[in-house]
Steps between C-alpha positions, in 0.01 A plus 500: 500500500392431858223251580251769619534692182474182293170407682364851460564488117349153473187618690476794272527284192228261636268800566560626144436155353182456697388857394577431142300176500207687660520762225518230229183324590454436124786239532341172605679268744517223235681743273760572768533121572559424134747778434677550835441180690332680792178694559334710767407189694860384502604837636250491774608143590859614527384787720310251720802272525726792597261604769478137636881478512496797726225364721241739358157367476335596165221329311516420128216744444695777690813436292303511181335833601852648556595404138174562323413817696156369566340171606581234244145412424419860433801528259382184317150632468618832372791405276539137429394402150434159339799343343486511132 
């Protein structure tokens, strides 16, 4: 597989993962951390780091909005529940 195709497939997989996490707003970040060792915030941090490595200026809030599909504070207010 050539590098361009590999990058395209990885990008498609990332977009699908982000979409899946947006659809599964019933799954809390703490649940993801406990089961998978990463959460939406981790994913947005990795996105932010990848942008920085390429000299692209992106804020933490902008990266989170890409992953959450809305501003982080709005997602928390709408979907985050108290930990039981």
